[in-house]
Each structure stands twice: as structure tokens, then as C-alpha cells.
KEKE-3310 file (N, C-alpha, C; in steps of 0.2 Angstrom, whole numbers, plus 5000, padded with zeros to 4 digits):
npx = (5307:5289:5272:5255:5249:5241:5247:5245:5237:5244:5253:5251:5252:5266:5271:5267:5274:5287:5286:5283:5295:5303:5298:5301:5314:5316:5312:5317:5311:5305:5312:5312:5302:5300:5312:5314:5303:5307:5319:5315:5308:5319:5326:5317:5315:5310:5316:5329:5341:5356:5359:5350:5347:5342:5339:5338:5332:5318:5309:5313:5325:5325:5330:5323:5308:5291:5280:5276:5287:5297:5305:5318:5317:5306:5310:5321:5319:5326:5326:5333:5339:5348:5356:5359:5352:5358:5353:5357:5357:5361:5364:5361:5364:5367:5371:5378:5381:5392:5383:5372:5375:5372:5358:5354:5359:5351:5338:5338:5336:5343:5345:5352:5367:5377:5385:5398:5400:5414:5423:5438:5443:5430:5419:5410:5393:5392:5405:5405:5396:5403:5415:5415:5406:5408:5413:5401:5389:5373:5366:5352:5341:5329:5326:5321:5325:5338:5350:5353:5366:5373:5370:5376:5390:5391:5388:5399:5410:5406:5405:5418:5422:5415:5402:5385:5374:5357:5342:5327:5310:5299:5297:5305:5304:5292:5283:5283:5278:5266:5251:5256:5258:5247:5252:5254:5239:5236:5230:5238:5244:5243:5257:5257:5259:5263:5272:5280:5285:5287:5280:5273:5274:5285:5295:5296:5300:5313:5319:5319:5327:5339:5340:5341:5354:5362:5361:5350:5334:5324:5319:5320:5312:5315:5318:5309:5309:5312:5302:5291:5295:5296:5282:5276:5269:5265:5266:5262:5267:5278:5284:5289:5294:5290:5284:5278:5273:5278:5282:5290:5290:5298:5298:5301:5289:5279:5273:5273:5265:5266:5256:5247:5230:5220:5225:5224:5216:5201:5206:5219:5220:5215:5226:5236:5233:5237:5246:5250:5242:5246:5245:5254:5263:5264:5275:5285:5282:5278:5290:5297:5290:5292:5306:5307:5299:5307:5322:5333:5331:5335:5335:5338:5344:5345:5355:5345:5338:5332:5338:5328:5321:5330:5333:5321:5321:5332:5344:5341:5343:5352:5364:5367:5377:5371:5354:5346:5335:5337:5348:5342:5333:5341:5344:5338:5324:5319:5307:5308:5320:5317:5306:5314:5322:5313:5306:5316:5318:5306:5307:5318:5312:5304:5313:5320:5309:5308:5321:5319:5309:5314:5325:5317:5311:5321:5325:5314:5314:5325:5337:5336:5330:5314:5310:5308:5318:5309:5298:5304:5307:5294:5288:5296:5292:5278:5280:5285:5275:5266:5270:5266:5261:5268:5272:5277:5288:5305:5312:5312:5315:5331:5335:5344)
npy = (5066:5068:5062:5065:5052:5041:5029:5024:5014:5003:5002:4993:4981:4982:4981:4968:4961:4963:4956:4943:4940:4940:4929:4919:4919:4913:4900:4889:4886:4870:4863:4851:4843:4853:4854:4840:4839:4849:4843:4832:4837:4843:4831:4826:4821:4831:4843:4840:4844:4846:4854:4868:4885:4898:4914:4930:4940:4948:4948:4960:4963:4969:4974:4973:4964:4958:4949:4937:4935:4930:4918:4912:4914:4906:4893:4891:4897:4907:4925:4936:4951:4949:4936:4920:4905:4888:4872:4855:4838:4832:4843:4858:4874:4890:4906:4920:4937:4945:4952:4944:4932:4927:4928:4920:4908:4906:4905:4895:4877:4861:4856:4864:4872:4885:4897:4907:4921:4931:4926:4918:4906:4903:4902:4913:4911:4911:4907:4895:4887:4888:4882:4871:4861:4851:4843:4842:4844:4850:4866:4873:4888:4901:4911:4924:4929:4933:4944:4949:4952:4946:4933:4930:4932:4922:4910:4910:4908:4896:4887:4886:4877:4866:4866:4868:4881:4882:4889:4888:4888:4887:4891:4882:4882:4889:4879:4870:4877:4878:4887:4899:4917:4929:4939:4957:4967:4980:4996:5008:5025:5042:5052:5068:5083:5093:5088:5080:5089:5088:5083:5067:5067:5076:5070:5058:5063:5068:5056:5050:5058:5055:5042:5042:5048:5038:5030:5021:5013:5013:5010:4997:4997:4991:4992:4995:5007:5016:5015:5020:5033:5038:5038:5045:5039:5030:5016:5003:4990:4984:4983:4997:5003:5014:5008:4998:4983:4982:4985:4995:4999:5010:5018:5027:5032:5028:5024:5010:5002:4989:4980:4973:4976:4977:4985:4998:5013:5023:5036:5035:5029:5040:5049:5042:5044:5042:5033:5016:5002:4986:4968:4963:4951:4951:4957:4950:4942:4953:4961:4951:4949:4962:4962:4952:4957:4968:4966:4975:4982:4991:4990:4998:4992:4992:4988:4981:4972:4957:4940:4932:4942:4947:4936:4935:4947:4945:4947:4960:4967:4980:4981:4993:5002:5010:5014:5026:5031:5030:5039:5051:5052:5054:5067:5079:5090:5107:5107:5094:5095:5104:5097:5087:5093:5099:5088:5083:5093:5092:5079:5080:5088:5079:5070:5078:5080:5067:5065:5074:5069:5056:5060:5066:5054:5047:5056:5057:5044:5043:5040:5027:5018:5013:5006:4996:4992:4990:4998:5011:5012:5012:5023:5033:5031:5035:5049:5053:5051:5060:5072:5082:5076:5064:5048:5035:5023:5021:5010:4997:5004:5004:4999:5002)
npz = (5170:5175:5176:5179:5188:5198:5208:5220:5225:5223:5233:5243:5236:5233:5246:5250:5240:5245:5257:5253:5246:5257:5264:5254:5254:5266:5265:5253:5236:5231:5218:5211:5204:5193:5187:5183:5173:5164:5160:5154:5142:5136:5132:5123:5106:5098:5102:5108:5116:5125:5135:5143:5142:5153:5153:5162:5156:5146:5131:5126:5131:5144:5160:5171:5173:5169:5179:5172:5164:5172:5171:5175:5189:5191:5188:5196:5209:5213:5214:5212:5203:5194:5184:5177:5172:5169:5164:5163:5159:5171:5180:5188:5186:5193:5188:5195:5202:5215:5223:5225:5231:5244:5245:5234:5238:5249:5243:5234:5231:5235:5223:5215:5210:5215:5205:5207:5201:5196:5206:5208:5196:5192:5179:5167:5162:5149:5145:5151:5143:5132:5134:5143:5139:5130:5114:5100:5107:5109:5113:5120:5118:5121:5107:5108:5120:5120:5115:5098:5095:5106:5104:5092:5095:5104:5096:5087:5096:5102:5092:5087:5097:5094:5098:5098:5097:5099:5093:5100:5096:5105:5121:5134:5148:5149:5145:5155:5166:5177:5178:5174:5175:5165:5152:5156:5155:5158:5155:5143:5145:5140:5139:5143:5133:5141:5149:5140:5130:5116:5100:5094:5080:5077:5084:5076:5064:5067:5070:5058:5050:5057:5054:5040:5039:5043:5033:5032:5029:5038:5055:5068:5083:5098:5112:5127:5134:5124:5115:5122:5124:5111:5107:5116:5127:5141:5153:5164:5165:5170:5186:5194:5183:5170:5158:5144:5135:5119:5102:5089:5072:5062:5047:5031:5028:5037:5053:5064:5077:5087:5097:5111:5108:5117:5127:5124:5126:5121:5122:5120:5107:5100:5102:5095:5082:5065:5067:5063:5069:5075:5080:5094:5093:5080:5075:5070:5059:5051:5049:5043:5031:5025:5023:5014:5003:4999:4994:4995:5006:5021:5038:5053:5068:5086:5101:5109:5101:5098:5095:5089:5082:5074:5066:5059:5051:5043:5030:5029:5041:5050:5061:5074:5086:5095:5096:5085:5090:5104:5105:5102:5112:5123:5122:5130:5129:5133:5141:5146:5153:5163:5170:5175:5184:5192:5198:5206:5215:5222:5227:5235:5244:5250:5255:5265:5274:5278:5284:5295:5302:5305:5314:5324:5329:5334:5344:5353:5358:5365:5358:5354:5341:5338:5326:5312:5297:5287:5291:5291:5277:5272:5278:5271:5258:5259:5262:5251:5242:5246:5239:5225:5209:5210:5204:5208:5216:5210:5212:5225:5241:5247:5262:5276)
capx = (5300:5284:5266:5250:5246:5240:5248:5245:5233:5249:5257:5249:5255:5273:5273:5266:5279:5293:5285:5283:5302:5306:5296:5304:5321:5317:5310:5318:5306:5307:5312:5314:5297:5300:5318:5312:5299:5311:5324:5311:5307:5326:5328:5313:5318:5308:5321:5336:5347:5360:5358:5345:5349:5337:5341:5334:5329:5313:5310:5316:5331:5324:5334:5317:5303:5285:5280:5275:5293:5302:5307:5323:5314:5301:5314:5326:5317:5331:5323:5338:5338:5354:5358:5357:5352:5359:5351:5359:5354:5362:5366:5357:5369:5365:5377:5376:5387:5392:5377:5367:5377:5368:5351:5354:5360:5345:5332:5338:5336:5349:5346:5356:5374:5378:5391:5399:5404:5419:5427:5444:5441:5422:5417:5404:5389:5395:5412:5403:5393:5408:5421:5414:5401:5411:5411:5395:5384:5368:5363:5345:5339:5324:5330:5318:5327:5345:5351:5356:5373:5376:5369:5381:5396:5391:5388:5406:5414:5404:5406:5425:5423:5411:5396:5380:5368:5351:5336:5321:5305:5295:5301:5304:5301:5284:5280:5282:5276:5259:5248:5260:5254:5246:5255:5249:5234:5235:5230:5244:5241:5246:5262:5255:5264:5265:5278:5285:5288:5287:5275:5275:5276:5291:5300:5297:5304:5320:5322:5320:5333:5345:5341:5344:5361:5365:5360:5345:5327:5320:5322:5316:5313:5313:5318:5303:5309:5312:5295:5287:5297:5294:5275:5273:5265:5268:5262:5264:5268:5284:5284:5294:5296:5284:5284:5273:5276:5277:5288:5288:5294:5297:5301:5301:5282:5275:5275:5269:5265:5264:5254:5240:5226:5216:5228:5223:5209:5199:5210:5226:5219:5215:5233:5240:5231:5242:5251:5247:5242:5246:5246:5261:5267:5264:5281:5290:5279:5278:5297:5299:5287:5295:5312:5306:5297:5312:5329:5338:5328:5340:5332:5343:5342:5349:5357:5340:5335:5333:5340:5322:5319:5335:5331:5315:5324:5337:5349:5339:5345:5359:5365:5370:5379:5366:5348:5345:5329:5340:5352:5338:5330:5346:5345:5332:5322:5319:5302:5310:5325:5313:5303:5319:5324:5307:5304:5321:5316:5300:5309:5322:5308:5302:5319:5321:5304:5310:5326:5317:5305:5319:5328:5312:5309:5327:5325:5309:5316:5332:5342:5334:5325:5310:5307:5311:5320:5303:5294:5307:5306:5287:5287:5299:5287:5272:5281:5286:5268:5262:5272:5262:5264:5271:5270:5278:5295:5308:5314:5311:5320:5336:5334:5348)
capy = (5069:5064:5064:5064:5045:5039:5022:5023:5008:4998:5002:4987:4976:4982:4978:4961:4958:4962:4951:4937:4939:4938:4922:4915:4918:4909:4893:4888:4882:4863:4863:4844:4842:4857:4852:4834:4840:4852:4838:4827:4840:4843:4825:4824:4822:4837:4848:4836:4848:4843:4860:4874:4892:4902:4921:4934:4946:4947:4949:4967:4964:4973:4972:4971:4961:4957:4942:4932:4933:4928:4911:4910:4913:4900:4886:4890:4899:4913:4930:4942:4955:4947:4929:4916:4897:4883:4866:4850:4831:4831:4849:4864:4879:4897:4911:4927:4940:4945:4955:4940:4926:4925:4928:4914:4902:4905:4904:4889:4871:4857:4854:4870:4874:4892:4898:4914:4925:4935:4923:4915:4900:4902:4904:4916:4906:4911:4903:4888:4884:4887:4878:4866:4856:4845:4844:4839:4846:4856:4870:4877:4894:4905:4916:4930:4931:4934:4949:4946:4953:4941:4926:4930:4931:4915:4905:4910:4905:4889:4883:4884:4871:4860:4866:4871:4885:4880:4893:4884:4893:4886:4892:4875:4884:4891:4873:4867:4882:4878:4893:4905:4923:4931:4946:4962:4971:4987:5001:5013:5031:5047:5057:5074:5088:5097:5085:5078:5094:5087:5078:5061:5069:5079:5065:5053:5066:5068:5050:5049:5062:5051:5035:5043:5050:5032:5026:5016:5014:5013:5007:4993:4999:4985:4994:4998:5015:5020:5015:5025:5040:5040:5038:5049:5035:5027:5011:5000:4982:4981:4986:5002:5006:5017:5006:4993:4979:4984:4986:5000:4999:5017:5019:5034:5035:5025:5022:5005:5000:4982:4980:4970:4982:4978:4990:5005:5016:5028:5042:5033:5028:5047:5051:5038:5045:5042:5027:5010:4997:4979:4964:4962:4946:4951:4961:4945:4941:4959:4963:4946:4951:4968:4960:4948:4961:4972:4963:4980:4986:4991:4992:4998:4989:4993:4982:4977:4968:4950:4935:4930:4947:4947:4930:4937:4952:4942:4951:4967:4971:4983:4983:4999:5001:5014:5016:5033:5034:5031:5045:5057:5052:5057:5075:5082:5097:5112:5105:5088:5097:5107:5092:5083:5097:5100:5082:5082:5097:5089:5073:5083:5090:5073:5067:5083:5079:5061:5066:5077:5064:5051:5063:5066:5048:5046:5061:5055:5037:5043:5037:5020:5019:5007:5005:4991:4994:4991:5003:5017:5013:5013:5030:5037:5031:5039:5056:5055:5051:5067:5077:5082:5073:5057:5042:5029:5022:5018:5003:4996:5007:4999:5002:4999)
capz = (5170:5178:5174:5185:5188:5204:5209:5227:5226:5222:5239:5247:5232:5234:5253:5250:5237:5249:5262:5249:5245:5263:5265:5249:5256:5272:5263:5246:5232:5229:5211:5208:5198:5188:5183:5180:5167:5159:5157:5149:5136:5133:5129:5118:5100:5095:5104:5108:5118:5131:5140:5141:5145:5155:5155:5166:5152:5142:5124:5124:5135:5150:5166:5176:5169:5172:5182:5167:5161:5177:5170:5179:5195:5192:5187:5201:5215:5215:5211:5211:5197:5189:5185:5172:5174:5164:5166:5159:5161:5178:5184:5188:5188:5194:5188:5197:5205:5222:5226:5226:5233:5250:5243:5230:5242:5254:5240:5230:5235:5234:5216:5212:5212:5214:5202:5210:5195:5199:5210:5205:5193:5191:5172:5166:5159:5142:5145:5153:5137:5126:5135:5148:5138:5126:5107:5098:5112:5107:5119:5118:5121:5117:5104:5109:5126:5120:5110:5092:5095:5111:5101:5086:5098:5107:5091:5085:5101:5103:5086:5087:5101:5092:5102:5094:5100:5095:5094:5101:5096:5110:5128:5138:5155:5149:5144:5162:5171:5178:5180:5172:5174:5159:5150:5159:5151:5161:5149:5143:5145:5136:5142:5140:5130:5146:5152:5135:5126:5109:5098:5090:5073:5077:5086:5071:5059:5069:5070:5051:5048:5059:5050:5033:5039:5044:5027:5033:5027:5044:5062:5072:5090:5103:5119:5129:5135:5117:5112:5126:5123:5104:5106:5121:5130:5147:5156:5171:5164:5174:5192:5195:5176:5167:5151:5142:5130:5112:5097:5084:5066:5059:5040:5028:5027:5041:5060:5066:5084:5088:5104:5112:5107:5123:5131:5121:5127:5116:5122:5117:5100:5097:5103:5090:5075:5060:5069:5062:5075:5074:5086:5097:5091:5072:5072:5067:5052:5048:5047:5038:5024:5023:5020:5008:4998:4996:4996:4997:5012:5027:5044:5058:5075:5092:5105:5112:5096:5100:5090:5085:5078:5069:5061:5055:5047:5039:5028:5029:5047:5050:5068:5076:5093:5099:5092:5084:5095:5111:5105:5103:5119:5128:5121:5133:5127:5139:5145:5150:5158:5169:5173:5179:5189:5197:5202:5211:5220:5226:5230:5240:5250:5254:5259:5270:5278:5281:5289:5301:5305:5308:5319:5329:5332:5338:5350:5357:5360:5368:5353:5352:5336:5338:5320:5307:5291:5282:5293:5289:5270:5271:5279:5266:5252:5261:5262:5243:5239:5247:5234:5219:5203:5212:5201:5212:5217:5204:5214:5232:5245:5250:5269:5281)
cpx = (5295:5277:5261:5247:5246:5241:5248:5242:5238:5253:5257:5252:5262:5275:5272:5271:5285:5292:5285:5291:5305:5305:5300:5311:5322:5316:5311:5312:5309:5306:5313:5309:5298:5306:5317:5308:5303:5316:5321:5310:5314:5328:5323:5316:5316:5313:5328:5342:5350:5360:5353:5347:5343:5339:5336:5330:5322:5314:5313:5322:5331:5328:5328:5312:5297:5285:5279:5282:5299:5303:5312:5321:5310:5305:5319:5324:5321:5328:5327:5337:5343:5355:5356:5357:5354:5357:5353:5355:5355:5365:5361:5361:5365:5371:5375:5382:5387:5387:5372:5369:5373:5361:5350:5354:5354:5339:5332:5339:5342:5350:5351:5363:5375:5385:5393:5404:5408:5424:5432:5442:5434:5421:5411:5399:5390:5401:5410:5401:5398:5413:5420:5408:5403:5409:5405:5389:5379:5365:5357:5344:5333:5327:5327:5321:5335:5346:5354:5364:5377:5375:5375:5388:5397:5392:5396:5410:5413:5406:5413:5427:5419:5404:5391:5375:5362:5345:5330:5315:5300:5299:5299:5301:5294:5280:5279:5280:5268:5257:5252:5256:5253:5251:5251:5245:5232:5235:5236:5240:5246:5251:5261:5261:5267:5272:5283:5288:5289:5282:5278:5278:5283:5297:5302:5301:5311:5323:5323:5326:5340:5346:5344:5351:5365:5364:5355:5338:5322:5323:5317:5317:5310:5313:5312:5303:5309:5305:5291:5289:5295:5287:5272:5268:5269:5263:5265:5265:5273:5284:5290:5297:5290:5283:5279:5276:5273:5283:5285:5293:5293:5301:5299:5294:5277:5278:5270:5270:5263:5263:5248:5235:5221:5219:5227:5216:5207:5204:5217:5226:5219:5222:5237:5237:5237:5247:5247:5247:5242:5247:5253:5265:5268:5271:5285:5288:5279:5285:5299:5297:5290:5302:5312:5303:5302:5319:5334:5336:5334:5337:5337:5340:5347:5351:5351:5336:5337:5335:5334:5320:5324:5335:5326:5317:5329:5342:5347:5341:5352:5360:5369:5372:5374:5360:5348:5339:5332:5344:5348:5334:5334:5346:5339:5330:5320:5313:5304:5315:5321:5309:5308:5321:5319:5306:5310:5320:5311:5303:5314:5318:5306:5307:5320:5316:5306:5315:5324:5313:5309:5322:5323:5311:5315:5327:5320:5310:5323:5337:5341:5328:5321:5306:5311:5314:5314:5299:5297:5306:5299:5285:5290:5295:5281:5274:5282:5279:5264:5264:5267:5265:5268:5268:5271:5286:5298:5311:5312:5317:5325:5338:5339:5351)
cpy = (5065:5067:5062:5057:5042:5031:5020:5017:5002:4997:4995:4981:4976:4979:4971:4958:4957:4957:4944:4935:4937:4931:4917:4913:4913:4901:4892:4884:4875:4863:4856:4842:4846:4855:4845:4835:4844:4847:4833:4830:4841:4837:4823:4826:4828:4843:4845:4841:4845:4848:4865:4880:4896:4909:4924:4939:4943:4948:4956:4969:4969:4970:4970:4969:4960:4950:4936:4930:4931:4921:4909:4909:4907:4893:4885:4892:4906:4919:4937:4945:4953:4940:4926:4908:4893:4876:4861:4843:4830:4837:4854:4870:4886:4902:4918:4930:4941:4948:4950:4933:4923:4924:4921:4908:4900:4903:4898:4883:4867:4855:4858:4871:4881:4893:4906:4917:4930:4932:4919:4908:4898:4905:4908:4910:4906:4906:4896:4884:4883:4882:4872:4860:4850:4846:4840:4840:4851:4859:4874:4883:4897:4911:4923:4933:4933:4939:4946:4947:4948:4934:4925:4928:4924:4910:4905:4907:4898:4885:4881:4878:4865:4860:4870:4875:4885:4885:4889:4889:4893:4887:4886:4877:4886:4884:4869:4871:4882:4885:4899:4911:4925:4938:4952:4965:4977:4992:5006:5019:5036:5051:5064:5079:5092:5095:5082:5083:5094:5082:5072:5062:5072:5074:5060:5056:5067:5061:5048:5052:5058:5045:5036:5045:5044:5027:5020:5018:5015:5010:5003:4995:4994:4987:4997:5005:5019:5020:5020:5032:5042:5041:5043:5045:5032:5021:5008:4992:4980:4986:4991:5005:5008:5015:5000:4989:4980:4985:4992:4999:5006:5017:5026:5037:5032:5023:5016:5003:4993:4981:4976:4976:4982:4983:4997:5007:5021:5034:5041:5032:5035:5050:5048:5039:5046:5036:5021:5005:4990:4975:4963:4957:4946:4954:4956:4944:4947:4961:4958:4948:4957:4966:4956:4952:4966:4970:4969:4984:4985:4994:4992:4995:4990:4987:4978:4973:4961:4946:4933:4936:4948:4942:4932:4943:4950:4947:4959:4971:4974:4985:4989:4999:5005:5016:5023:5036:5035:5037:5051:5058:5055:5064:5078:5089:5101:5109:5099:5090:5100:5102:5088:5087:5098:5094:5081:5087:5094:5083:5075:5085:5084:5070:5072:5081:5072:5061:5069:5073:5058:5054:5064:5060:5046:5050:5058:5048:5037:5039:5030:5020:5012:5006:5000:4995:4995:4997:5010:5018:5015:5021:5035:5037:5035:5046:5058:5055:5057:5072:5076:5079:5066:5052:5036:5029:5020:5011:5003:5000:5002:5002:4998:5004)
cpz = (5172:5175:5180:5184:5195:5205:5216:5229:5226:5228:5242:5243:5233:5241:5253:5246:5241:5254:5259:5248:5251:5265:5260:5251:5262:5270:5256:5243:5231:5221:5207:5203:5192:5184:5180:5173:5162:5156:5152:5142:5132:5129:5124:5111:5096:5096:5105:5109:5124:5137:5138:5145:5147:5158:5160:5162:5149:5135:5121:5128:5140:5156:5171:5171:5173:5175:5177:5163:5166:5177:5174:5186:5196:5192:5193:5208:5217:5211:5211:5204:5192:5190:5179:5174:5168:5167:5161:5162:5169:5183:5183:5190:5188:5194:5190:5201:5212:5226:5229:5229:5239:5248:5239:5234:5247:5250:5236:5234:5233:5227:5212:5214:5210:5211:5203:5205:5199:5203:5206:5202:5191:5184:5172:5163:5152:5141:5147:5147:5132:5127:5140:5146:5134:5119:5105:5102:5109:5113:5117:5121:5117:5114:5105:5116:5126:5114:5104:5092:5100:5108:5095:5089:5101:5102:5088:5090:5102:5098:5085:5092:5099:5095:5098:5098:5096:5097:5094:5101:5101:5117:5132:5145:5154:5148:5150:5167:5171:5181:5179:5171:5167:5158:5153:5153:5154:5155:5149:5143:5142:5141:5139:5137:5136:5149:5146:5131:5119:5107:5095:5083:5072:5079:5080:5065:5061:5068:5062:5048:5050:5055:5043:5034:5040:5038:5028:5030:5032:5050:5065:5080:5095:5110:5121:5131:5129:5114:5116:5125:5116:5103:5111:5125:5136:5149:5162:5170:5168:5180:5192:5188:5172:5159:5150:5136:5123:5108:5092:5078:5063:5052:5037:5028:5032:5048:5062:5073:5084:5096:5105:5112:5113:5128:5129:5122:5121:5116:5119:5110:5097:5097:5097:5083:5070:5061:5067:5068:5073:5080:5088:5094:5083:5070:5069:5060:5048:5045:5042:5031:5021:5020:5014:5002:4995:4999:4998:5003:5018:5033:5049:5064:5080:5096:5108:5107:5098:5094:5086:5080:5072:5064:5056:5050:5042:5037:5028:5036:5047:5058:5069:5084:5097:5094:5091:5089:5102:5111:5106:5109:5124:5128:5124:5131:5134:5144:5149:5155:5164:5173:5178:5185:5195:5201:5207:5216:5225:5230:5236:5246:5254:5258:5265:5276:5282:5286:5296:5305:5309:5314:5325:5333:5336:5345:5355:5360:5363:5364:5351:5347:5336:5332:5316:5301:5286:5285:5291:5281:5268:5272:5274:5260:5253:5260:5254:5240:5240:5243:5228:5213:5204:5208:5205:5213:5210:5206:5222:5236:5248:5257:5273:5286)
residu = (THR:VAL:THR:VAL:PHE:ASP:ARG:SER:HIS:GLN:THR:ALA:LYS:TYR:THR:LYS:ASP:ILE:LYS:ASP:ASN:GLN:ASP:ALA:MET:ALA:SER:PRO:VAL:ASN:THR:SER:SER:ARG:LEU:GLN:ARG:LEU:ARG:GLU:LEU:MET:ALA:ASN:ALA:LYS:TYR:ASN:VAL:SER:ALA:TYR:VAL:VAL:PRO:SER:GLU:ASP:ALA:HIS:GLN:SER:GLU:TYR:VAL:ALA:THR:CYS:ASP:GLU:ARG:ARG:THR:TYR:ILE:SER:GLY:PHE:ASP:GLY:SER:ALA:GLY:CYS:ALA:ILE:VAL:THR:ALA:ASP:LYS:ALA:LEU:MET:PHE:THR:ASP:GLY:ARG:TYR:PHE:LEU:GLN:ALA:ARG:GLN:GLN:MET:ASP:SER:ASN:TRP:THR:LEU:MET:LYS:GLN:GLY:MET:SER:GLY:VAL:PRO:THR:TRP:GLN:GLU:TYR:VAL:THR:SER:HIS:MET:GLY:SER:GLY:VAL:ARG:VAL:GLY:ILE:ASP:PRO:THR:LEU:VAL:SER:ALA:SER:ALA:ALA:SER:GLU:LEU:GLN:LYS:ASN:MET:SER:ALA:ASN:GLY:VAL:GLU:LEU:VAL:PRO:LEU:GLN:GLU:ASN:LEU:VAL:ASP:ALA:VAL:TRP:ASP:ASN:ARG:PRO:GLU:ARG:PRO:LEU:ASP:PRO:VAL:PHE:VAL:HIS:ASP:MET:GLU:TYR:ALA:GLY:ASP:THR:ILE:GLU:ASN:LYS:ALA:ALA:ARG:VAL:ARG:ILE:SER:VAL:SER:ALA:MET:GLN:GLY:ASP:GLY:VAL:VAL:VAL:ALA:ALA:LEU:ASP:GLU:VAL:ALA:TRP:LEU:LEU:ASN:LEU:ARG:GLY:THR:ASP:ILE:THR:PHE:ASN:PRO:VAL:PHE:TYR:ALA:TYR:VAL:VAL:LEU:THR:ALA:ASP:LYS:VAL:THR:LEU:PHE:ILE:ASP:GLU:ARG:LYS:LEU:THR:ASP:ALA:VAL:ARG:ALA:HIS:LEU:GLN:GLY:VAL:GLU:ILE:GLN:PRO:TYR:ASP:ALA:VAL:PHE:SER:ASN:VAL:ARG:ALA:MET:ALA:GLU:ALA:ASN:ARG:LYS:LEU:ARG:LEU:LEU:ALA:GLY:PRO:SER:THR:SER:TRP:ALA:LEU:ALA:GLN:ALA:LEU:GLY:ASP:SER:VAL:GLU:PHE:VAL:GLN:CYS:SER:PRO:VAL:ASN:THR:LEU:LYS:ALA:LEU:LYS:ASN:PRO:VAL:GLU:LEU:ASP:GLY:MET:ARG:ASN:CYS:HIS:VAL:ARG:ASP:GLY:ALA:ALA:MET:ALA:ASN:PHE:PHE:GLY:TRP:LEU:GLU:ASN:GLU:LEU:TYR:ASN:ASN:ASN:GLY:ASN:LEU:ARG:LEU:SER:GLU:SER:ASP:VAL:ALA:ASP:LYS:LEU:GLU:ALA:LEU:ARG:ARG:GLU:GLN:PRO:LEU:CYS:VAL:GLY:LEU:SER:PHE:ASP:THR:ILE:SER:SER)
# end
């Protein structure tokens, strides 16, 4: 489904991002100083870890992240969408898959070793910290950047080999990241009933029925797309994704939104009437207080729940394979179904216009296309933006 929101002003930014990425691939970032400072922190008695894991994800386990969360990119220079970095006292390893072997090799300097996942004899990063570190080693990680389920599995496997997974409350890459970008403060906006097809109140009521059927007292919503769906809100915190940084805790009698209040306009506040609003980082202390006040409390949590959030919940957390919010979000109502069909019709019209334009360019130039892949991608985006209700691209066009 789509809503009216003009992001055409961001086209220049996207084009610049593509150019910046091309420049980055041509000249690797010198990471020597960054790695030296990181290793000094690792050796500090306050942390005392032999290895530090730098995942790609943010605190919500998002595949795509805001610039402020691109920690793996900062420490390594590699900006592919998938990968995990591990830094030890004498090694810097980048684990990624076959889609990014060439890009990683071009973007990383000589400090880094590319670990080609999927190739014979190459371990995953989880296997590496489990079996290649040696007994008695402490491996640090930011507990907000790894899911609770992944951390539990890692702890079990690592402890069997005498390796300890250590949750460090301070992110060590952030500590050495000069001029780290601020978290986005773009305002969120209402996803109108014309496109949502259901109210916050109805959605919350349906979620409560599902939670009750699962014998829970509430649910912690950490996945950004689930937060956006539940509250009929959208945002622009992550490029190509209509989401915003927030958490929701829903119980039998309350819906609490944890968000930076500077992102809320008067219209959004009016839309959220009946929803309690708390600061973004207060989610940890809030759920901890809830768990301590009621030892029998049972809050459901889906796969996007971080290890840090699970630690705050303690024994009150009950993990489920799929969040009840995600299940309900997947069951589209008639308005959402019509919106999905109609947006594909509009996008199909844009593609038909594009193919006609491309054929004409070939014909007028005797079959020799005097356009770059970037030119062609820009033209396709321009034609898409001519369609009514266009919000923007869902990812950079893969042009070849």
C-alpha cells in the first residue's frame, strides 16, 4: 500500500549516495587508526575482550539501517548490505557471502581478511567465535545488535568450548567513531485510513485477542515494520524503508510507544490519542520495572527482540517464533489488497513507458545505446515518480 508523501527532493541524495559508493569502491578507507583505537578499548580492563563482533544490524534487527547504525561500514569500509566483522588483537575479519566478494575486496584495505562464506573450509562468523578462538577467551558484542535467540544459541555453543560471549553495554565502535551521525529526527506521518483500512484501536484489540490465545499478558514490538503497521504511522529514518525508530509495548489495558518525541508533529500526537508516549531509550527501564512489579507477567517477544531487551525483561519474556503483530499484518484487509494491486498497476504503467523509451533510444541510435546503466536507472525512477501516489524506490535499481 502507498500514501501520498513526496520524497522527490531526496532523488539528488540517492544519486549522490550511488556516486559516493562508486568512489568508495575505487579507493579503500584506511582503517588502521580506527582498528588501533578499537583494539585499545578491547584491551582496557573495563572491557577485557579478546575479540569484538560488529554485526550489520541495528537494535531492531533491521536488514537495512540508518547511517548512524552503519558501524560495520565505518570500522571496515565495506558497505554491502550483508556481513559481519570480527576484530581481534591481530586480525580483522569480514564474513560475507558471494554477492559481495568483489565489492568487499575493493572497499577494504590491507588490514582486513575477507572470509568468503559458502566456500569450502570457510566458517561462518558464529562458527569462528565458537571453534577458532581458544578456551578462556572473552568475545564482546553489543547486546542491542544481536537477537536474543541468536545470542542464546551462541552462548550455548561457545560455552561448550570454554569461550564466553560478553554483552558490552557501551558500543566500542561508537566510542571510536569520530563525527558519528545523529539518529534521524525526520518527522513521522500518519498513514491515512484511506490506505490503512483499519484503526489503531481495532488493530490493538485484535493483537490482544491473539496474545490472550497464546496465554500472554502483552507483547513487546521491536520490529520497525510492525510498529509502523500497528500505529498506522510511517517514517523515513531508513532509506527505501517507510519506517521510524521506535518500540511498542502492548498490554491488556495500554499501548505505549517509545520514540524520540521530537519526531512527533501535532497531527501525529492527535492521531495517537490514547497511546502513552515515552522516550525511545526508556523501553529498557520500563519493561524491567514491569517485570519486577509483577513476577508472573508474561510478555511475548518475536525474533526481532534484542538480547539487551530480553535481559531487561528477565524471566517475564516468552519468545515466540512469529510475533502476533506480524501474523496479523500479513493478513491484508480489502483496502490494503486494493492498494497493493493498484500500486502494481501504476508501477506496471511506468515500466511500460520505460521499455517504450528504451526501445526508442535504441532505434534512434541504430542499436547503439549511448546511455550508462546509471542514466537508465535514473530515467526509470523519473518515470515511476510521474505516477500518482509515488513515495519512492524500495531499493536502488539494479541496472545492467
